N, C-alpha and C positions, 0 to 999 in steps of 0.2 A: 536648920542644920548646916546649910552651906556657910552661913556667917560664923557659926561656932567652929567649924573645921578650919575656915580661913583664919580665924583669930588664933587657933591653936597651932596651925602648921604653916601659915603664911602662903604666899603665892607658890603654886606648884609648877608653873610654866608648862602647862599641858600643850599649849599651841606653839609650834616652833616659828617664832617671828620676833623681829626686833622692835616693831612699832605696831600700834593699833591698826593703822591703815594696811600694813602688810598682813595682819590677821584677816581683815575684811577681804583683801584680794585673795588670800588663800582659801577663805570660806567659799567664795564664788568658784574659784578654779578647781577645788578638790571634788566637786560634784561629779560623780560617775567616772572617776579616774583615780589612779594610784598617786600617792603623795610624791613619788620620784618624778612624775611628769609635771606636777605642780612646781616642784623645785626648779625644774628646767625653765618653766614659764617665768617664775619669780627671778631667776638669774637673768633672763632676757630683759625683764622689766628693770631690774637693777642696772644693767649695763646701759639701758636707754635713759636712765635717770627718771624712771616713772614709778618709783615705789612711794611716791608722795601724791597727795591730791593734786597739787599743782602740776607735777610731772605727768600724771595720767591725763589730766585735763588737756594738756598741750599736745597729746598724741591724736593723730587722725584715727578714725575708726579702723581704717584699713591697716594702719601700722600696728594698732593695738591687737587686731586679729592675728597678724603675723607673729607678734611677740608671745601671745598666749596659745598659739597653735599646739605646742607640746601637750597641753592639758586636754586637748580634744574639745569638740563642740565650740570651736572658736567663733563660729558665726552666731552663736547664741550668747556665749559668755562675755565676749567683748562689748556688744551693745548693752548687755545688762550692767556691766561695770560703768559704762558711760551714763546710763540712767541713774545709777546710784550717785555718781558725782554730781549730776545735774540736780538731783533732789537735795543733796548736801548743800550745793551752792544756793539754790532757790529758797529753801526752807530754813537753813541753818547757817547762812552766810559763809559756807565752805568750811565750817568749824566742826571737827569731830568732838571737841569739848562741849559745844552747844548741843550737838546730837546726843551725846552721852548724858547730858543733864535732863533730858526728857524723861517723864515717868515711864516705867518699864512697860506697862500694859499697852499704852498708846504707841509707844515706840515699836513694840513687837508687831502690832497691827500695821503700822506704817511700813515696816520692813517687809512684812508678808505681802503687801500690796505691790511691791516692786517685782519686775520680771526677774526670774531666775532665783528667787528667794522663797524657799519652803521653810517648814518649821525647824529643821535641823540647822540650816544656814542662818536663819534669824537668831536662833538661840546661841549659836557659836559666836556670832557678831556681838550679841548682847553681853554674853559672859566674858569671852576672851578679849574682845576689842574695846568694849565700852564699860566693863566693870559692873554690870548688873547681875545680881544674884538670881540666876535662873537655871533650872535643870535643862540639860540638852535632850531634845526630842530626837532619838536616834533609832533607826530601823535595826 
């Protein structure tokens, strides 16, 4: 059904982001917080040049925690983002394209194994950032 709707109506831009990596950051940061707070964190990351894999990789954990503090739970979210980037580097040569090319079921399982990633976050990353046709598990 998703594929038929997509073919008929095209992208609907449900997730407010300019890049797939920004979607991933937002998916982590929006957990247990309002989107306005996430926007402040994303603005901080943008100002620091960290809305890219390379930019986020270059930040210390302490600096990342400071930048994402408006989203709350910064002591959990910042390390989780660092683990995501480490996984991307170690398993996919730092490439979101290689990550996206993985089969959906295995990729979802891999994402769910990461700290800070539950079903809704995994599905948001799969659909909005990586282009996999999955329904969003949402409470």
